[in-house]
N, C-alpha and C positions, 0 to 999 in steps of 0.2 A: 612531451618532452620533456627532456629532462639534460637537469645545467651539465653535466662533464660532459655532457659528449660536443666536438667543433661543428656547429655548424654550419656550410655553405650558404646566403643569400646575399639576395638583392637589396644591399641597406637603403636608407634616404638618399645617398653620397656616393655610392658605387658598389661595388660586389665585396663581400667582404666575407672576414668568420665571426661569428660567435661563440665565444663558449665564457663560463664562470670562473675557467681555469685559465687565469692569466700568464701564470710559465709554461703552462702546453704551447697556447697561440705563440709565445715569444720561441718556442722549441721547432714549432712550423715555421715560422717564419725567418727564424735562423738570427735572433736578434740578442743579445744582451740580454740574460733574465732578469735584470733590475733596472731597465728602461721600460719605465710604467705606459701602460697602454689604458687606453680612454673607454670610457665605460659610459652606454646611454643606457636613458634612462625613458621609461613612459609617459611620465606627466612631471610637472612641476612640486607636486606632493611629493612624489617620492624623490625629487632632486632633494626639495628640502628635508628630509629626513638624512641625506649622507653629508650634505653641505652647507653651510653658511655663505647663502648671495649677498656684499659688500653692499650697504644699504644704497650706496653712492650709483649701484650697476644695476640696481633690478629692472628696472626700465628695458636698460640695452639687452639683457640676457631675455624677458621674456617677450623682446620682440625682433630676435634674432632667429633665423633659419638658417638650419646646416652648418650652426657655429659650434665649435667645442671651444670651451672655457676651462681653462687651468685654474681652481679657485687658492684661496690662501695657505688651505690646509694641502694643500700639493696634489691632490687630485683632477682629473679631469673627466668632466660632465658632457654630456648634448644629449639635449631635451630633442626626442622624437615627435616629429611633425605630425599629429594626428590625422589629418589627411593624407600619409602615403601608407601603400601598402604596408611597409616596415612595420609602422605600427602594431599589426593585426598580431605581427610574432611579440612585439617588446611586451604588451598586455599580458602575455604568458609569462614571461622572464619578470617583467618590472625594471630589473635591471643584469646589466651583462655585459664584459669586456668584448669590447669590438674593433676590428683591426681591420685593414683594405688584405684582401685574396692572391696578395702576393710576397713572395721573397724581399724583403728588407731591400730598400735601394735599386729593386728591379719592376721593371714591367709588370701588369697583370697576364698569366699565363692559366690559360683555360684547364690543361691539363695537371699541371702543378697543384690549380684551386681544389680539382675533384680527386685529386689521389690522396689528398692531405686533410678532408675533413671525412667525418662521420658518417653525417648525414648530409644530405642536400636539397634544400627547399627552392624550387626554381617555380618563380611567375609566367604568363603569357610574353614579358619580353625578354625573357634569359635572364642572361650576365651581362652586365655593361658596366665596362671600367671608365666613371666620369671622373671630375673633380672631386678633390676630397675634402673634407670640411676646413672652417677660416679655423686656425687656433689664435686664441686670446688667452691672455694671462693675466688674472685681477690681481691687484691688493685691496688692501684696505684703500686707498685714496688714487692708485691710476690704473691704467690696462699699457699692456704692452701686446705690439700686435706680431704674432709668431713666425703664423705662416699665413 
């Protein structure tokens, strides 16, 4: 598995694309290249290496599942649950960009997803489009619900 490729996988939240190249994902999704894409990480240890969680919200972050947090450094991260099938893939990458497998503003289209990726990683449940992760923006003293 190499990070330069675009992978179509069933993530812990919905069918999605994974890649180390956020510009490549932006091109596939037809969205502005300067729009940030969230990163998924395999553990809190990896999260700690990439950002600082405000002390006030450490318990919230640790206890949340399927939630993306935008941290004070303007980076967005979601820690993948160790019990999900997606975690097995994440252990190989540690940290990788992740986005839903659809064009920006459109619903999931399996044909589009299959044509747009380099590698398909399919499990026994195939690909399902479910509710995307909740997004919460954190500052050192307050939080704001984005989605």
